[in-house]
N, C-alpha and C positions, 0 to 999 in steps of 0.2 A: 208437123214435127212428129217424129217417132217417139213413142211412149218411153222407150229405153233411154233415148237421148235426153228427154226431159227429166227422167228419174236421176240420170247421172249428174245433171246440172244442179238438182236439188239435194244431191249426195244421199239418196236413199235408193232402195231396190224398186224395180217396176211393180212388184207385188204390193209393197208398202204404199206406193203411189196410187194404185187403183183403189186401195182401201181408204186412203185419205181424201181422194177427190170428191166423193159424195158429201163428206163431212164439210168440205169447203164450198159446197154449192155447185159442183160441176158433175154432170151425169153424162158419161160418154159410152157406157156399156161395158160389161165385164170382159168381152172378147175383143174389144177395140185395140188396135196396134198403133193407131196414129191419132193425133189431135190437131185441130186447125191452129195455125201459127198464132193468130190473134188470141184465141182462147188460151194457148200455152203461155203467152206473155202475161195474161190475166192471172193464170194459176201461179206463176212465179211471183208476181206482185203480192197476191193474197197470202201465199206461203211465207214470204219474207216478213210481211206485216205481222202475221200470227206468231212467227218465231220471236220477233222483237217484243211483242206483248208478253209471251211466255217468260222471256228472260227478265223483263221488268217485274212481273209478278213474283218470280223466283227470288229476285233481289230483295224485294220488299218483304217477302216471307222470311228469308234468311236474316234480314236486319231485325225484324220483330222477334225472331227466335233468339238471336244473339243478345238483344236488349233484355229479354226475359231472363236469360241465363245469367247475365252480368248482375241484374237486379237481385236475383236469387242468391248469387255468390256474395254480393256486397252485404245483403241482409244477414247471411250466415256469419260473415266476418265481423259485422258490427256487433252481433250477439256475443262473439267470442272475445274475451279480454286477452290481449297478448301476454304471454308468460315472460316474466322478467328473469334475465340471466346475467350473472356477473362474469365478465371475460377479462383476463389479465392482459398486460401489454404484449405478451407473446404466448401463443398456445399451439400445441401440436394438432394436426387435423383429427387424429384419433381422439384426443382429449376433448376437442370441441364437439365432436359427435356425441360423446358420452355426456357432456354438459347439457346438450340439447335433447338428449334422450332419443336420438335418431340413429339410423344405420349409417355407418361410415360411407357407404356407397351413395346415399342420398346427399350427404354433405359434399362429397367429392364431385358429384354431378353438378351441384350448384356452383362449385368452384370453377368447373370447366365452362359452364354457361357464362360465367363472368370473366373468362379468359385466363384463369389462374390454374396452372398445372402443378399439382403437388402430390407427393406420396403421403401415406398415412402417418409417417413419422416426421414430416417436415413441419417446421414452425411457421405459423402465420402471424403477422403483426396485428395489433388490435384493430386497426382501420379495416383490414381485409376481413378478419373474423367477424367484425360487427356488421359489415355489409351482408355477409352470407347469412348470419343469424337473423337479421331484419328481413331479408328476402324470404326466409323460411317461416316468418310469422312471429318472431320473438322481439321483445323489448330489451334493449341492451344497456347495461351499466358497466363502466370501466372499473376494474378491480385494482385498487391502488396497491402497488408493491414497492419493494426497495428500489430507489433510484440508483441506476448504475451510470456513473460519469465516465464517458469514453471520449478520448481525444482523437480527433480525426487527423489525417496526414496534413490536410490544409490548415487546420488550427495550430498544429505543432510547427508547421512551416512558417506561420505568421509570427509565432514566438521567436523562432530562430532568426527571421528576417529583421526583427527589431534590433538585434545585436550585430547585424552584418554591415559591412562597409558600403555605404550608399553609392560611392563612386563606382563600385564594381557590379552594381545591379544592372540587369538586362531584362528586356521583355521576353517572356517565354511564350510559346504557342498555347492557345486556349485548348482545354480538354473538354470534349463534347460527348454527351451521352444522348442516344435517341430513345424516346419513350413513347408509349401509346398502346392502343388495343392490338390484340394478337393478329387480327386480320386486316389491319389498316395499311400495311406496307413498310414497316420499319426496316426489315431485312432487305426489301427491294430497293429502298432509297440508299441504304448502305452499299449494296452491291453496285448500284448505278454510279454512285460517287467513286467507289473503289475501282471499277472497271475503266471509267473515263480518266481517272487521275493517276492510277498506279500500275495496272497490269501491263500496260505497254512498256513500262520500264523494267519489268521483271524478266528474268532469264526464261526465254521460251513462253512467256505469258503465264507462267505457273504461279499461282498465289500461295504464299507461305503464311497460312493463317496462324496468328499468334494472340488473337483476342483484342488487339488494338492496332491501329495503323495511322500514319500521317499522310495528308494530302497537301498539295501546294496550290494556292489560289492567288493569282496576282502577286507572286513572289513572297507570299506569306504562308507559313505552315499552320495547319489545323490538325490536332490529334483527336481521332475518333475512338471511343471505347465500343467494341463490338459486343454488346450484352443483350440478352433477351428481355428487353423492356425494363419495367420497374422492379421485377422480382430480384434480379442480380444486384440492381442498384440498392434495393432495400437491404440485401445481405451485406453489402459493403458498409452501409450506414450503421447497421446493427452491430458490426464488429469494430466500429470506430474508424472507418476508412472511407467516408464519402469523398470520392475523388474528382468528380466533374466540376468544371467551372461554368459551363453553359449546357442547357438542355434543349433538344429539338422535340417538340410534341407533335406526333404524326396523327392526323385525323383524315379518314377517307372521305372524299368529296361526294361519293355515292352512297354514304351511310349516314350515321348520326353519332353524337357523343355517347359512347358506351360506358358501362360501369368501370372498365379498366382504364378508360381515358380519364375519368373522374379521379380514380385512385392515383394515376400518374400525376395529375394536377396537384393532388394533396401532397405527394412526395416532393414535387418541385417547390411548392410553397413552403413546406416544412423545412427544406434545405435552403430556402431563400435563394434559389438559383435563378439567374436571368434566363429567359427562354424565348425561342422563336417557334411559332406554330407553322408546320408544314402541312398544307391542305393537299393531300396526295390524290392520285387517280383522276385528275382533271381531264384526261383524255377520254374518259368513259362517257357514254350518252346520258347516263343518269346523274352525272356529276352536277352538284348545286353548291357552289362556293358560298353564296349568300345564305343558304340554309345553315351551313356550318358556322358562319360568323354570327348568325342570329342565335344559334344554340350556345355559343360562347358568351354572348352578351347576356343571356339568361342566367349565367353563373358569374356575372360581374367581370368578365374578361372581354373588354371592348376593343375591337380591331382599330388600328391607327386610322384607316380610311373612314371609320365610323366615329372618329373623334376621341378614340381611346389611346392606350399606350402599348397594346399587344401587337407585335409584328407578325403578320400573317403572310405567308408566301405560297401561292398556288404552284404546285409541282406535279410532274408525272414521272415516276421512276421508269415507266415503260418507254416513253418518248424522250426522256431526259430534259423535257421542257421545265424551265424554272430552277434547275439545279445550280446554275451559276449564280443566280439571284439569291438562292438560299445560302450559298457559301459567302456571298457578299454581305448578307445580313449578319452572319456569324462574325465576320471580321468587324462589322460595325458595332455589335454588342461587345466584342472583345476590346474595341477602342474605348467604349464607355466604362469598361471594367479594368482598364489597364493598371490601375494602382494595385489591384489584387493579383495581377499576373507578373509581378516582378520576382526575379530570382538571382542569386549569386552563384554562378557555376563553380567559383573557386571556394565557396563557403562550406558550412557543415551540411552533411548529406541528410535529406529527409525524402522518403518516398513511400509508396504503398503497393501492395499486391492486388492485381485486378483479376488474375486467373492463375490456377495451379493444378498440376496433375502429376502422376507418376509415369515416367517413361521406363519401360523394361530395360532398355539398353543404357540410358543416361542417368537414371535415378530421378529424384524430385526436380521438377521444372516449374518455375514461376514466371509469369508475365508481370512486369512492373512498370510503374511510371514514377519518375523522380520529380520532386517539386523544387528542391534546392540542392546545390552542390553538384558533384559529378561522381558517379560510381565507376571505379576502375578495376580492371582485371587484377586479381591478387588481393583485393580488399577483404578484410575480415568483416563479415556482416552478421547482425542479429535481426532476425525477421520473426516478430511475434514470439512464439514459443519454440522456435528452432534457430539454427545458426549454421555457419559454414564459411568457406573461403571461396570467393568468386573465381571459379576455374576458367570459365569463358562465358561470353554473351553473344546473342544473335539478334539482328535487327529484323524488321518486317519482311525483308527479302530472303531471310535465311542465311545472310552473310555474317561472318564472325566480326565482332567489333571490340575495340580495346576499352572504350569508356561509354558511359550512358549520361547524357546531359539532361537538363530540366525539360520536362514534357515529351521526352523522347521514349516511345514504347519499345521494350526489349524483353527477350527471354533470358533468364539467368540460370546457371548450372553450378552445382557444388554445395547445395544445402544438405543438411543431414536428414531432414524430414520435410513433409509437405506443409507449407504454410497455409493459413486460412485467407480467403478473399478479404481484403481490407486491412490485413496485418501491416504494421509500420516497419520500414526498413531503416536501420541505422548502421553506420560504419564505425567499427571500434578497432583501429589499427594499433593501439597500444596493447601489447601482448598480455601484460598483467591484468589490465582491465577486461580484455576479451576473455581470459581464463576465468576471471571473477564472474562475469556475466554467464558464462557456460555453466559454472558451478551453481549459480542461482537458478538457472533453468532446470538443471539436473535435479537439484534438491527439491524444487517445487514439484516435480514429478515423483521424486522418491517419497515425499511426504504423503502422496496419494497411493504409494505402493506400486508405482509404474516406472518403467524405463521410458526414455525419450521416444523410442520407436513404438512402444506399446501405447503411449499417450496419443499417438497419431494413427488411429485405426485404419485410415485410408492408405497409409504407407505400406502396411502389411496386408490389409484386406480391403482393397478398393472395390466398393460396391459399384457394379455397372448396371445400367438400366437399358432394357430393350424397349424403346417407345414404339407402340403399334397403333395405327389407325385402321380399324376393321369395318367393312361394310358387307352385308349379306342380303340375299333375296327375301328371306322371311324371318320373322322374329324368333321362331323356334330354333333355327339354325344359328342365328346371331347369339342367342343366350347360351347355346351349347358350346359354341366356339369360345366365347369369353370365359365361361366356366372352366373349360378345358385348359385354356391358356393360363388362368390364374392358379390352377392346380399344379402347374409345372414347377418343379424344384430343381435348382441348380446352385452350387456354392457361389456366393457373392454376386449372383446375377438375379435381377428382378425384372419381371414383366410390368410395364406401365401402359394401360390402355388409355391413350390420349383422347381418342374419340371413337365412337361407334355409331352405326346407323343403318337404315335399310335403303336399298337402291344403289345406283351407280356412284362411282367416285366423282367428286366435283372439283372445280378449280379451287374452292375454299379449302378442301381437304389437302390439296397439293401444297398450297401456301402454308397451311398449318404444319404439314410434314417438313417443309423447308425450315420453318422456325424452330420446330422441336426435334429435328433430326429423326423423324419417325419412319417406320417401315409401313408402307401401304399394302394392305391385304384385302382382297375381294373374294367372296364366296358365291359362286353361281350368279355373278353379275357381269355386265358388259361395260366397257369403258369407251366413251366416245372419242373421236379423233382429236378434238381440241385439247382434251384432258391428257390423252396419250402424248401429244406433242409437248405439253407443259411439263409432264413427268420426265420426258427425255431431256428437255432443256435444263431442268432442275437437277438431273442426275440423282434422282431419289430411287431407293429400292422399292420395287412394286411387284407383287406376285398375285396371280389369280388361281383359284382352286375350285374343284368340283367334288373333292373327297375330303372330309374333315380330318381323318386320321393322317392324311398326307400333309395337310396344313400344320397340324400339331407336331408331326415328326420333323418337318423342316425348321420350325421355330425351336424345338428342343435341340436339334443339331447346331443351329446358329448360336444358341446360348452356350452349349458346350465349347464351341470354338472360341468363345470370349474368356474362358477360364484361364487365369494365370496360375501356373503350378507353384506350389509353396516350396521354397528352397530351405532345407535345414542342413546344419553342419554336423558331421559325424567325426568327432575327434579320434585320431588314431594313436598318436604318440608325440614325443619330443626328442630332438636331436641337439647335442651341443657341437658346434663347429670347432674341430681341433686343428685343422690345416687347410690352407687355401693353395691348391695346386695350380690352377689356371682360372683367370676371370676376364671376360670380355664385356662389351656393352650388353650383349644379348644372352650370354651363357656363362656358367660357372662350373668348374670341377673341384669338388671339396672332399675333405675327409672328416668324419664325425662319429660320435658315439650316441647310441639310443639311450636316453635317460628314462623315458616312460613309454608304456604300451608297446606297439609294434608299428612298423612303417611299410608302405607299399608304393611301388611305382605308380605313375599316372594320378598322383594326388597333389594337393596344394600345400605349399610351405609358406607360413606366415612368419616373417622375420622380426624377432624381438631383440632389443639392444638396451644396455644400461646407459642413461645420459650422465652428464657431469654432476648431477645432483643425486645420482644413485637410483633414479627411478626408471622402470621399464617403459620403453616406448616402442610402438610398432613402426618399422622402417618401410614396410611394403610387403608384397607377396610375389612368389615365383612358383613355377610348376616343376614338381619333382618328376623328371623323365626316366631316370635309370638308377638302379642300385647295384653295386658290386661288392662281393666279399671274396678276398683272395683272387682278384681280377676276373671273377666269374659273375655273370648276371644272375641275380636272385629275385624271387617273387616277393619275399618279405624278410625283414630283419627284426629280431626280438630284442627286448630291453637288456641292456648291458653289453651288447655286441657293437663292435666298430665296423664301419663300412665306408665305401666310396660313393659319392653322390654326384649326379649330373642334373643341374637345374637350368631352366630357361626363364628369362625375365630381366627387367632392367634394374631391379633393386640390387645395390651394391652390398655384398656380404663380407663381414669381417670375422677374424678369429674370435672365439668365445661367444659369438652370437648364438641365440637359441632359435631353432626352427620348430614351430608348432605345426604338426602335420595333420591335415584333415581332408575329408571328402565332402563334396556337395551332393545332397540327395534331393532330387525333384520329385514331388508327388502332388496329385490333385487334392485340393482341400476338401474336407468332409462337409456335407451339407448340414 
């Protein structure tokens, strides 16, 4: 056999082989180019045996070294007495760091390790804060504060149901929330159920995401709340609006029970929610369902097939295996809980907000679920600390609907401000009572020196977060990138580094990006084909860079693109309407006199009128298109002068109405 061929088989160079042969007891000469076949086979056998021994020795040495390190660390820890800290029922991340006398970054890193993504000003519940503090080596004691009694939508619905006509009661669909660790596939299960049950029915297969949706299984409806695990659920509970009837606890079959899984279990038990365990990712080679069931048994949650009461359903979001069985189990649990799922569609309305945001074109938008009664178009509604008249509603397909029945998820439009997640919804169709409640809301904010709009900072100044997952080739570059990103300043826009690390992007990064809606950024790294394909399928924003300033420049430009201009009113003047010359549905020709200031064409006219009680009321708005004096077009008219006006708009104008003329000025907010 040729020496070169033997070296190739042993995965070394010919030169290295010639040096090694004498050490192994084979002497063939320094200039030899061939070796007898039998001797070559002996070399291979001895070589492999030696490699095996070397590996075993290395393994033993590593084990000894690891044991010594652990013993040393345990000895040091045992000498240190944990410091006691008092933590209240709710604490900001920044304040927790201050209490622990640690950097905010260290606390936030520990939160991320435990699957909790928070900004420095976000509140943490005691349970989460306690876990983080204990992980960081502190002994924790709960600080007793004032007890705040909050009534949830479900609790209030129970009180309403006691007075309802039992003959009119019907069974409403169960409301289900999916909880669990961030990487265990909550979103994948939701997507799999959604795609198999809903998308085919939607126009062109386009999903209208509204934060909640219904699916039908064996002619029975189930309502899913699309929330990011226990964090949003905790927010609902904190504001008095825990809205779910059943929980699905997701645990990955190829992993183990993680801290966020335990936190989800605590929340489920605290809310006394019936639940089903979905053991996900059973299609993977490393999947071990028995290991997960054993882990659950260690925390006193025994699976049904192990003699306990916990329903465990093995599923795969990837292959869709077990999803029908999961939906079947939800219906089974709903049957056991049917006494708690009764509602009277004709009774008093009670519902809760599960999601809210500001739409630049449509104003405040809230996704809601009704527990009792029916919400109808035109109803006067009070939602937490805001109110309005229901102008219109949309279902999960983006279709306009006239009414919203129990357990039916929908988006509502017409509120004056943005409600909080968990706020209760009530209908007040008696005008006097509605006005009374509006006054109470207004006076509550007035006592604090705020207007209703000012009391809802997100209505005027909606903070937007740019979530980023960043990976780089070396630590120096990574630190420089993170430092530069955190120093970027943009009004009402904040950068949140969800995850950072060295090396290429992984499938776990993509799954996290899907869950947190993050932008994947890589610096001087390569992305393998399987990850590229996953990114493409997930439709996640991903960019790779080789120059830091280009990376920072792109992020800065993206932040600027998210800025909403602030709109301020510039009052110009007032006109009294003296004569109506012609008026159609879309246009009006009028005569009037300028009472205050001066007026210009291409401005907005707000129409005021006295009601029967002698109070001024706004009737609507029109656009002032044209002004004439002595039948000649003019650019402006000053106070005291009479003029002709041409307005466009649907608001009907009457004689003696007052038009308040103003302009809207858009400008970017200051940092």
